[in-house]
C-alpha positions in Angstrom: -0.2 7.0 28.1 2.3 3.8 27.5 -0.2 1.5 26.2 -1.1 3.8 23.3 2.3 4.4 22.1 3.1 3.2 18.6 5.8 0.5 18.2 8.7 1.9 16.1 10.3 -1.7 15.6 8.9 -5.3 15.0 10.6 -6.4 18.4 8.4 -3.8 20.4 5.0 -4.7 18.6 5.4 -8.5 19.2 5.3 -7.9 23.2 1.7 -6.6 23.1 -1.1 -8.7 21.5 -3.2 -5.9 20.3 0.0 -5.2 17.6 0.0 -8.8 16.9 -3.4 -9.4 16.1 -3.3 -6.0 14.1 -0.2 -7.6 11.9 -2.4 -10.9 11.7 -5.2 -8.9 10.4 -3.0 -7.2 7.8 -1.5 -10.5 6.6 -5.1 -12.0 6.2 -6.2 -8.9 4.1 -3.1 -9.3 1.9 -3.4 -13.1 1.3 -7.2 -12.8 0.7 -6.1 -10.2 -2.2 -3.7 -12.5 -3.5 -1.3 -10.3 -3.0 1.5 -12.7 -3.5 2.1 -16.5 -4.2 5.0 -18.3 -2.5 7.7 -19.3 -4.7 11.3 -20.5 -4.5 13.3 -17.4 -5.4 14.8 -18.3 -9.1 18.4 -17.9 -10.0 19.7 -14.6 -10.5 16.7 -12.9 -8.6 16.7 -11.3 -5.6 14.0 -10.5 -2.9 13.6 -7.3 -1.3 12.7 -6.8 2.2 9.6 -5.4 4.1 9.2 -3.7 7.3 5.9 -2.9 9.5 4.6 0.3 10.0 2.2 0.8 12.9 -0.3 3.4 13.5 -3.3 4.0 16.0 -6.4 5.3 14.7 -8.5 7.3 16.8 -12.3 8.2 16.8 -13.2 11.8 16.8 -13.7 12.0 20.5 -10.1 11.0 21.2 -10.9 6.9 22.0 -8.7 4.6 20.0 -10.8 3.1 17.3 -8.2 0.4 16.1 -4.6 -0.4 15.8 -3.1 -0.7 12.2 -0.4 -2.7 11.2 0.7 -1.9 7.9 3.2 -4.0 5.8 5.4 -1.9 3.5 8.1 -3.1 1.1 11.5 -1.6 1.2 11.1 -0.1 -2.2 14.4 2.2 -2.0 16.5 -1.3 -2.5 14.3 -1.8 -6.1 16.9 -1.4 -9.1 15.5 0.5 -12.1 15.2 -1.8 -14.7 15.1 -4.9 -12.8 12.3 -4.2 -10.4 10.7 -1.7 -12.1 10.4 0.3 -15.1 8.8 3.7 -14.8 7.5 5.4 -11.6 5.0 8.4 -11.5 3.5 10.4 -8.5 -0.1 11.7 -9.7 -0.3 15.4 -7.6 -3.1 17.7 -8.0 -1.7 21.3 -8.0 -3.3 23.4 -5.5 -4.1 26.1 -7.6 -6.4 23.6 -10.1 -8.2 22.1 -7.0 -9.1 25.9 -6.0 -10.3 26.7 -9.5 -12.3 23.3 -9.7 -13.7 24.3 -6.3 -14.6 27.9 -7.8 -16.2 27.0 -10.7 -18.3 24.1 -9.1 -19.4 26.6 -6.3 -20.1 29.4 -8.9 -22.4 26.6 -11.1 -23.9 25.2 -7.7 -22.2 21.6 -8.7 -22.4 18.7 -6.2 -19.0 17.7 -5.3 -18.1 14.4 -4.0 -14.6 13.2 -2.5 -13.2 9.6 -2.8 -11.0 7.6 -0.6 -9.9 4.2 -1.7 -9.0 2.1 1.1 -5.5 0.4 0.4 -5.8 1.5 -3.1 -2.4 0.4 -4.1 -3.1 -3.2 -2.9 -5.7 -3.6 -5.7 -3.6 -3.0 -8.5 -1.9 -5.9 -10.5 1.8 -6.2 -10.3 3.3 -6.5 -14.1 7.3 -6.5 -12.9 8.8 -9.7 -11.5 9.3 -8.8 -7.8 10.0 -11.0 -5.2 10.2 -10.2 -1.4 11.2 -11.9 1.7 8.1 -13.5 3.8 7.5 -10.6 6.2 9.1 -10.7 9.7 7.4 -12.8 12.2 5.0 -15.0 9.5 8.2 -17.1 8.2 7.7 -21.0 8.9 10.6 -22.5 10.4 13.0 -23.6 7.6 10.9 -21.9 5.3 13.1 -21.1 2.0 10.3 -19.7 -0.3 9.8 -16.1 -1.0 6.9 -14.0 -1.8 6.3 -13.5 -5.5 4.3 -9.9 -5.5 1.4 -10.3 -7.8 -0.1 -7.2 -6.3 1.5 -3.9 -5.6 2.5 -3.2 -1.8 3.1 0.2 -0.5 6.5 1.7 -1.0 7.0 0.0 -4.1 8.7 2.4 -6.9 5.9 1.6 -9.3 2.9 1.4 -7.0 1.8 5.1 -7.2 1.9 4.5 -11.4 0.3 1.5 -11.4 -2.6 2.7 -9.4 -3.0 5.6 -11.4 -3.3 3.8 -14.9 -5.8 1.5 -13.3 -8.1 4.3 -11.8 -7.6 6.3 -15.0 -8.6 3.4 -17.3 -11.8 2.9 -14.9 -12.9 6.5 -15.3 -12.4 6.5 -19.1 -14.5 3.5 -19.1 -17.0 5.1 -17.5 -17.2 8.1 -20.0 -15.0 10.7 -18.2 -12.4 12.3 -20.5 -9.1 13.8 -19.5 -8.6 17.5 -19.3 -5.9 18.9 -21.2 
């Protein structure tokens, strides 16, 4: 179905009111989360770019649930030591997950799964990172840029910052890290 194709580029998306609305919702959510402040780019600094990624979310019966536009930073243009210092990708080994499930089954433990919506977007950004205003949302003659205050998807430090915040919260709740 041609109306249910996901746009590959911004120029395609702005032809369809559904995608325009999806982008507006994403910008509103990011602004409500205080993801950035608009500032003049300091001398000697550069602003990274961003891009829109489009995805149609479906209900289990195959009907369209919603049109999702996600703003993604072009983190591959970040410079180590300037825009970020450390990266980290927390990944559970499959053997660890299987072992945990086996022990839980043997002991009749109750298991809960957690999915945090937009997890990375809840984390504070400690580095000074600037981003150009997202495509389609810059006012005419606007010279300011977005100073990122919270992480965005595809920033080099996003997963590390989120993992640190999540781990700190678990430790505060009385959990302890396994060896």
